[in-house]
TISE-122322 format. One record per residue (C-alpha): residue in one letter; x, y, z. Coordinates in steps of 0.1 Angstrom, whole numbers, padded with zeros to 4 digits, always signed. Each point is the difference from the previous one (the first is absolute). Example, Ala and Ser with C-alpha at 12.3 -4.5 7.8 and 13.67 -1.06 7.14 Angstrom:
<nodes>
A+0123-0045+0078;S+0014+0034-0007;
</nodes>
This chain:
<nodes>
X+0495+0667-0059;X+0018-0024+0005;X+0005-0008-0041;X+0019+0031+0003;X+0038-0017+0017;X+0015-0004+0028;X-0009+0025+0027;X+0025+0016+0026;X-0019-0019+0032;X+0008-0031+0021;X-0006-0030-0017;X-0026-0013+0029;X-0018+0026+0024;X-0010-0019+0027;X-0014+0029+0015;X-0031+0002-0028;X-0023-0029+0000;X-0019-0002-0037;X-0020-0027+0009;X-0006-0012+0033;X-0028-0026+0018;X-0005+0000+0035;X-0026-0032+0010;X-0012-0006-0034;X-0023-0037+0004;X-0018-0014-0033;X-0020-0026-0007;X-0020-0020-0027;X-0030-0009+0014;X+0011-0018+0036;X+0030-0007-0019;X+0023+0022+0016;X+0032+0012-0024;X+0018+0027+0020;X-0004+0004+0037;X+0021+0031+0016;X+0020+0006-0026;X+0026+0031+0004;X+0022+0014-0022;X+0019+0033-0008;X+0020+0002-0033;X+0021+0030-0002;X+0009+0023-0029;X+0029-0013-0021;X-0006-0038+0013;X+0003-0031-0025;X-0021-0019+0027;X-0005-0040-0016;X-0031-0015+0016;X+0003-0039+0006;X-0025-0030+0013;X-0013-0028-0015;X-0032-0004-0022;X-0033+0012+0018;X+0020+0017+0027;X-0013+0034-0009;X+0027+0018-0022;X-0026+0010-0026;X-0027+0007+0022;X+0027+0023+0019;X+0007+0018-0034;X-0038+0009-0010;X-0009+0011+0034;X+0029+0025-0007;X-0015+0007-0035;X-0033+0008+0017;X-0014-0030-0024;X-0008-0018+0037;X-0015+0019+0027;X+0013-0015+0034;X-0025-0021+0028;X+0022+0026+0024;X+0029+0017+0003;X+0017+0030-0019;X+0016+0010-0031;X+0017+0032-0007;X+0017+0010-0032;X+0024+0027+0001;X-0010+0010+0032;X-0041-0003-0011;X-0027-0017+0010;X-0008-0025-0030;X-0036+0009-0001;X+0011+0039-0003;X+0036-0012-0024;X-0012+0015-0039;X+0034+0007-0011;X+0003-0041-0012;X+0022+0010-0035;X+0029-0001+0032;X+0001-0038+0000;X+0008-0019-0032;X-0014-0038+0003;X+0010-0029-0026;X-0022-0032+0012;X+0009-0035+0000;X-0012-0003-0029;X+0006+0028-0023;X+0012-0021-0031;X-0034-0025+0001;X-0020+0026-0028;X-0012-0007-0031;X+0033+0001-0026;X-0024+0014-0028;X-0006+0027+0015;X+0008+0028-0021;X+0020+0025+0020;X+0033+0008-0010;X+0028+0001+0030;X-0004+0039+0003;X-0035-0002-0001;X-0002-0021+0030;X+0026+0023+0020;X-0022+0030-0010;X-0030-0019+0023;X+0023+0004+0031;X-0008+0034-0006;X-0034+0001+0002;X+0001+0001+0041;X+0010+0035-0005;X-0019+0009-0033;X-0029-0019+0002;X-0017-0025-0023;X-0010+0015-0040;X+0026+0031+0000;X+0025-0001-0027;X+0037-0006+0017;X+0016+0035+0008;X+0037+0013-0013;X+0009-0009+0034;X-0017-0036+0002;X+0020-0010-0030;X+0034+0013+0015;X-0009-0022+0033;X-0008-0026-0022;X+0032+0002-0015;X+0023+0005+0028;X-0020-0033+0016;X+0007-0023-0026;X+0040+0014-0002;X+0003-0012+0036;X-0013-0037-0010;X+0019+0004-0033;X-0028-0004-0017;X-0001+0031-0017;X+0011-0013-0042;X-0025-0027+0002;X-0031+0030+0006;X-0015-0005-0030;X-0004-0041+0002;X-0033-0017+0010;X+0001-0007+0035;X-0011-0034-0008;X+0034-0009-0017;X+0021+0007+0024;X+0016-0028+0026;X-0016-0008+0032;X+0027+0018+0015;X-0003+0031-0025;X-0035-0002+0008;X+0004+0006+0036;X+0028+0030+0000;X-0029+0017-0021;X-0026-0007+0028;X+0029+0020+0021;X+0004+0024-0023;X-0040+0006+0000;X+0001+0003+0037;X+0033+0026+0002;X-0014+0021-0026;X-0023+0013+0028;X+0025+0011+0018;X-0001-0021+0029;X+0018+0008+0035;X-0003-0042+0007;X-0005-0027-0023;X-0020-0031+0012;X+0007-0035-0021;X-0017-0033+0009;X+0019-0029-0010;X+0014+0017-0033;X+0020-0027-0010;X-0034-0024-0004;X+0006-0006-0038;X+0029+0015-0007;X+0030-0019-0018;X+0022-0021+0027;X+0030+0017-0017;X-0010+0035+0001;X-0010+0004+0034;X+0031+0009+0012;X+0002+0029-0023;X-0035+0004+0012;X+0014+0004+0035;X+0023+0020-0004;X-0022+0023-0017;X-0017+0004+0033;X+0029+0009+0018;X+0014+0028-0027;X-0035+0017+0007;X+0005+0000+0032;X+0031+0012+0004;X+0001+0028-0029;X-0035+0009+0005;X-0002-0001+0039;X-0033-0019-0009;X-0015-0016+0025;X-0006-0040-0010;X-0022-0025+0018;X+0009-0034-0016;X-0022-0028+0008;X+0022-0034-0009;X+0003-0037+0008;X+0034+0004-0016;X+0017+0004+0032;X+0039-0003-0013;X-0005+0027-0026;X-0020+0025+0032;X+0031-0012+0019;X+0024+0018-0026;X-0026+0031-0011;X-0022+0008+0032;X+0006+0027+0034;X-0022-0017+0023;X-0027-0029-0002;X-0030-0004+0014;X-0011-0036+0005;X-0041-0009-0001;X-0017-0025+0015;X-0036+0014+0007;X+0025+0027+0025;X+0030+0015-0011;X+0023-0025+0018;X+0033+0022-0009;X+0009+0036-0012;X+0039+0010-0001;X+0030-0007-0022;X+0007-0026-0022;X+0029-0014+0018;X-0022+0003+0034;X-0025-0022-0017;X+0023-0024-0008;X+0019-0001+0033;X-0033-0008+0018;X-0019-0024-0022;X+0039-0017-0002;X-0007+0000+0038;X-0031-0012+0001;X+0005-0031-0022;X+0037-0009+0016;X-0012+0009+0036;X+0035-0020+0019;X+0022+0017-0026;X-0009+0040+0018;X-0023-0002+0029;X+0013+0034+0007;X-0012+0011-0035;X-0040-0009+0000;X-0025+0022-0003;X-0022+0007+0025;X-0035+0000-0002;X-0016+0008-0036;X-0012+0031-0012;X-0004+0026-0022;X+0025+0028+0007;X+0026+0026-0012;X+0040+0008-0007;
</nodes>
């Protein structure tokens, strides 16, 4: 289980896909949002998903999470077709607006994190010793164990978002998916937030999939990037992505570096 600490295995296993999309398309009525999108996320990777507003990033994530059913194409999670996949506790999710909740909701930090155990234990069951231990470990990972007794509504936006990461971690996931996690987070603490994600990826071998508009932070944190605009135009290392986009913006400076036809790819 990831919260037990680093394991003696490669940081990224390029031969092991934990998320696979093949020619996935999705439409809202007559409006096509995704078309023939291919994507593979390797175990231990830190993938940044980028693209403009309305490009299909959040739709792609919702398809991976089973919240939307694709119009066509195949989705596999940990080698299983999503239609038969049941082990959802292996996927932790922090939505875009996790901090938009009722600030008067009378839940402590610890109680909120224990909610992340429901995927394994079910609703309306008293937390076990294991649940409490996993919640403690998760809060220690995000440096909030001393705040466990505080009401979550009394925390800052950045602290609240870290609580929601701890809630996702408490289920012992293999992959953590975050959709614009710094929305609502104070600008001054965004750097600490991204440093936390990097540490979770490196120390716990936790696969991280991050949807973000923060290109500068992504360039210094992620290993690979997928650029979405209805399909996957790039899927490559961060360095290769910036070389390609620079070559497109300045074709006369580096004519030999201009990319070929766009398309979903691997590495």
